[in-house]
C-alpha positions as CSV (number, residue, x, y, z in Angstrom):
1,X,-2.2,-9.6,-28.4
2,X,0.1,-10.0,-25.3
3,X,-0.5,-8.6,-21.9
4,X,1.4,-5.2,-22.2
5,X,-0.2,-4.4,-25.4
6,X,-3.6,-5.2,-24.2
7,X,-2.9,-3.0,-21.2
8,X,-1.8,-0.2,-23.6
9,X,-5.1,-0.5,-25.5
10,X,-7.1,-0.2,-22.5
11,X,-5.6,2.7,-21.1
12,X,-5.5,4.7,-24.5
13,X,-9.5,3.9,-24.9
14,X,-10.1,6.1,-21.7
15,X,-8.4,9.6,-23.3
16,X,-6.9,10.5,-19.8
17,X,-6.5,8.9,-16.7
18,X,-5.6,9.8,-13.2
19,X,-3.6,7.1,-11.2
20,X,-3.8,6.3,-7.6
21,X,-0.6,6.4,-7.0
22,X,0.9,4.9,-3.7
23,X,4.6,4.2,-5.3
24,X,4.1,0.7,-4.6
25,X,5.1,-1.9,-7.4
26,X,1.6,-1.9,-9.5
27,X,0.8,1.7,-9.2
28,X,4.5,2.6,-10.2
29,X,4.0,0.4,-13.4
30,X,0.3,1.9,-14.1
31,X,2.1,5.0,-13.7
32,X,4.5,4.6,-16.2
33,X,2.9,2.8,-19.1
34,X,-0.3,5.6,-18.4
35,X,2.1,8.3,-19.1
36,X,3.6,6.4,-21.9
37,X,0.6,6.1,-23.4
38,X,-1.2,9.4,-22.2
39,X,1.7,12.0,-22.1
40,X,0.5,14.8,-20.1
41,X,-3.2,13.7,-20.2
42,X,-2.2,11.0,-17.4
43,X,-1.6,12.3,-13.8
44,X,-0.5,10.7,-10.6
45,X,-2.5,11.2,-7.3
46,X,-1.1,10.4,-4.1
47,X,-3.2,11.0,-0.9
48,X,-1.2,11.1,2.1
49,X,-3.2,10.1,5.3
50,X,-2.5,9.3,8.5
51,X,-2.2,5.3,7.9
52,X,0.5,6.1,5.5
53,X,4.2,5.9,6.2
54,X,6.0,9.2,5.5
55,X,8.9,7.2,4.0
56,X,6.7,5.8,1.3
57,X,5.3,9.3,0.5
58,X,8.9,10.7,-0.1
59,X,9.6,7.5,-2.3
60,X,6.4,7.8,-4.2
61,X,7.6,11.6,-5.2
62,X,10.8,10.6,-6.5
63,X,9.1,7.8,-8.6
64,X,6.4,10.2,-10.2
65,X,9.5,12.7,-11.0
66,X,11.7,9.7,-12.5
67,X,8.3,8.8,-14.6
68,X,7.9,12.1,-15.4
69,X,4.3,12.3,-14.8
70,X,2.3,15.3,-13.3
71,X,2.1,14.4,-9.3
72,X,-0.4,15.8,-6.9
73,X,-0.2,15.2,-3.2
74,X,-3.0,15.5,-1.0
75,X,-3.1,15.4,2.8
76,X,-6.0,14.1,4.6
77,X,-7.1,13.4,8.0
78,X,-8.3,9.5,8.2
79,X,-9.7,10.3,11.6
80,X,-12.3,12.2,9.8
81,X,-13.4,9.1,7.9
82,X,-16.5,7.8,9.0
83,X,-15.9,4.2,11.2
84,X,-12.0,4.4,10.6
85,X,-11.3,4.7,14.0
86,X,-13.6,1.8,15.0
87,X,-11.7,-0.4,12.7
88,X,-14.3,-2.8,12.0
89,X,-14.9,-5.5,9.3
90,X,-15.7,-2.9,7.0
91,X,-13.0,-0.3,7.7
92,X,-11.2,-0.8,4.3
93,X,-14.5,-0.2,2.6
94,X,-15.1,3.2,4.4
95,X,-11.4,4.2,3.8
96,X,-11.4,3.3,0.2
97,X,-14.6,5.0,-0.7
98,X,-13.4,8.3,1.2
99,X,-10.1,8.2,-0.4
100,X,-11.1,7.6,-4.0
101,X,-13.8,10.1,-3.6
102,X,-11.5,12.8,-3.0
103,X,-9.1,11.4,-6.0
104,X,-12.1,11.9,-7.9
105,X,-12.5,15.3,-6.9
106,X,-8.9,16.3,-7.6
107,X,-9.2,14.8,-11.0
108,X,-11.9,16.7,-11.6
109,X,-10.3,20.0,-11.3
110,X,-7.7,18.5,-13.9
111,X,-10.4,17.6,-16.5
112,X,-10.0,13.9,-16.1
113,X,-12.8,11.8,-15.6
114,X,-11.4,7.9,-15.4
115,X,-9.5,6.8,-12.0
116,X,-7.3,4.1,-12.5
117,X,-6.2,2.0,-9.4
118,X,-3.2,-0.8,-9.2
119,X,-5.3,-4.0,-8.7
120,X,-4.3,-7.2,-10.3
121,X,-5.3,-10.7,-10.9
122,X,-3.9,-11.8,-7.5
123,X,-5.8,-9.4,-5.4
124,X,-9.1,-11.6,-5.9
125,X,-7.7,-14.3,-4.2
126,X,-7.6,-11.9,-1.0
127,X,-10.2,-10.6,1.6
128,X,-10.3,-7.0,0.1
129,X,-13.7,-5.2,1.2
130,X,-12.0,-2.2,-0.3
131,X,-12.8,-3.4,-3.8
132,X,-16.7,-2.8,-3.2
133,X,-16.0,1.0,-2.8
134,X,-14.0,0.8,-6.1
135,X,-16.8,-0.8,-7.9
136,X,-19.4,1.8,-6.6
137,X,-17.1,4.8,-7.6
138,X,-16.7,3.1,-10.8
139,X,-12.7,3.2,-10.4
140,X,-11.2,1.1,-13.5
141,X,-8.4,-1.4,-12.6
142,X,-6.4,-1.8,-16.0
143,X,-3.8,-4.1,-14.7
144,X,-6.8,-6.6,-13.7
145,X,-8.6,-6.1,-16.9
146,X,-5.5,-6.7,-18.8
147,X,-5.0,-10.0,-16.6
148,X,-1.8,-9.3,-15.4
149,X,-0.9,-11.1,-12.2
150,X,1.9,-9.7,-9.4
151,X,4.6,-11.8,-11.0
152,X,3.8,-10.2,-14.6
153,X,3.8,-6.6,-12.9
154,X,7.4,-7.1,-12.0
155,X,8.7,-8.6,-14.9
156,X,7.3,-5.5,-17.0
157,X,8.7,-3.1,-14.1
158,X,12.0,-4.9,-14.5
159,X,11.8,-4.6,-18.4
160,X,10.9,-1.0,-17.9
161,X,13.8,-0.7,-15.4
162,X,11.6,0.4,-12.6
163,X,13.6,-0.4,-9.5
164,X,10.2,-1.4,-7.7
165,X,10.1,-4.5,-9.6
166,X,11.6,-6.0,-6.5
167,X,9.9,-4.0,-4.1
168,X,8.1,-5.8,-1.4
169,X,4.4,-5.2,-1.1
170,X,3.0,-3.3,1.8
171,X,-0.5,-2.4,2.8
172,X,-1.5,0.7,4.9
173,X,-0.6,1.1,8.4
174,X,-4.0,0.3,9.7
175,X,-3.9,-3.1,8.5
176,X,-1.3,-4.0,11.4
177,X,-4.0,-3.3,13.9
178,X,-6.5,-6.1,14.9
179,X,-10.2,-5.7,13.8
180,X,-12.1,-4.2,16.4
181,X,-9.2,-2.6,18.2
182,X,-9.2,1.0,18.1
183,X,-7.0,2.5,15.6
184,X,-5.2,5.5,17.3
185,X,-2.1,8.3,15.6
186,X,0.0,7.0,18.6
187,X,-0.4,3.2,17.3
188,X,-0.2,4.0,13.6
189,X,3.2,6.2,14.3
190,X,5.0,3.7,16.5
191,X,4.2,0.8,13.7
192,X,6.0,3.3,11.2
193,X,8.9,3.8,13.2
194,X,9.1,0.1,14.1
195,X,8.8,-0.9,10.6
196,X,11.2,1.6,9.1
197,X,13.9,0.5,11.6
198,X,13.7,-3.0,10.0
199,X,14.0,-1.7,6.6
200,X,17.0,-0.1,7.7
201,X,18.1,-3.3,9.2
202,X,17.7,-5.3,5.6
203,X,14.5,-6.8,5.9
204,X,12.4,-7.1,3.0
205,X,9.1,-8.6,3.1
206,X,7.9,-8.2,6.9
207,X,5.1,-6.7,9.0
208,X,4.7,-5.0,12.6
209,X,1.4,-6.1,13.6
210,X,0.3,-4.1,16.7
211,X,-1.6,-5.7,19.7
212,X,-2.1,-3.3,22.1
213,X,1.1,-2.4,23.9
214,X,2.5,-5.7,22.4
215,X,4.6,-6.0,18.8
216,X,4.4,-9.0,17.1
217,X,7.0,-9.2,14.1
218,X,6.5,-11.2,10.9
219,X,9.0,-11.6,8.8
220,X,9.4,-13.6,5.7
221,X,10.6,-17.1,6.6
222,X,13.8,-17.1,4.9
223,X,14.6,-13.9,7.0
224,X,14.0,-15.2,10.3
225,X,17.8,-16.5,10.7
226,X,18.5,-13.1,11.1
227,X,17.0,-12.8,14.7
228,X,19.3,-15.8,15.6
229,X,21.7,-13.2,17.4
230,X,21.3,-12.3,21.0
231,X,22.9,-8.7,20.3
232,X,20.4,-8.0,17.2
233,X,17.2,-9.3,19.4
234,X,18.4,-7.0,22.1
235,X,18.8,-4.1,19.9
236,X,15.6,-4.7,18.4
237,X,13.9,-5.0,21.9
238,X,15.3,-1.6,23.1
239,X,14.7,0.2,20.0
240,X,11.0,-1.0,19.8
241,X,10.5,-0.1,23.5
242,X,11.6,3.6,22.6
243,X,9.0,3.7,19.8
244,X,6.0,2.9,22.2
245,X,5.8,-0.8,22.6
246,X,5.8,-2.4,25.9
247,X,6.4,-5.8,24.8
248,X,8.0,-7.1,21.6
249,X,7.7,-10.9,19.9
250,X,8.8,-12.6,16.8
251,X,5.9,-14.6,15.3
252,X,7.5,-18.1,14.2
253,X,5.4,-18.3,11.4
254,X,7.1,-15.7,9.5
255,X,5.2,-13.2,7.2
256,X,2.0,-14.7,5.4
257,X,-0.1,-12.3,3.2
258,X,-3.5,-11.6,4.7
259,X,-2.4,-12.9,8.0
260,X,-4.9,-10.2,10.0
261,X,-7.9,-10.9,8.0
262,X,-9.2,-13.2,10.9
263,X,-7.3,-11.3,13.7
264,X,-9.6,-9.8,16.2
265,X,-9.1,-7.7,19.6
266,X,-9.1,-10.1,22.2
267,X,-11.8,-9.0,24.7
């Protein structure tokens, strides 16, 4: 049995499923296959919190419409989540616990018991305290259970003609802020504006890290050459300062997955 058939078999065994749907590469494939296998017994639930970029939510809406799956969007105030603002080592755990508890409540009102998320094999090699919350809430990870890697997911997404097959990986905006540095609405929104600006400039894989009033831009090593232009650097500096940053810097090491895992607020 190949991985796709295994994935379909796993999903079919649920009878019904609510996909935690962000509109990213992983959850989009999961929603597509779930709808293919379960039809109207599959739904997609998107949580729209302060830690999410507005343009990502809009894209999720369009993707769900393209797939045909029933899509539910629930707005939540992340600042009501215990220990979210303090941003300690377990911030992701607290956030995931609250978010997926909300997804479970919504799913229950639609008669759906099984919640599925987009975790895959490659996620096992990264520091993800939120995985503990998923285990506690008995959230299923069909892509992981079927043995799919990130590349498998991209390959299958291309096969299904999902344009997300080449979409860059993005995490919630809170991951741009060093551990133990307070999360505020102002910081999240200026990060959102800065990253959207870089998207419009054609950057694919990057992060805008927020260190107080300084922005540290990480871009894929192959994209760093785009900054070797005085006019462009001036424009970026000008725009980022309009967004609320006082200082703007480029990380010469480039973007690396999990680059903030060991970065803490400087005392």
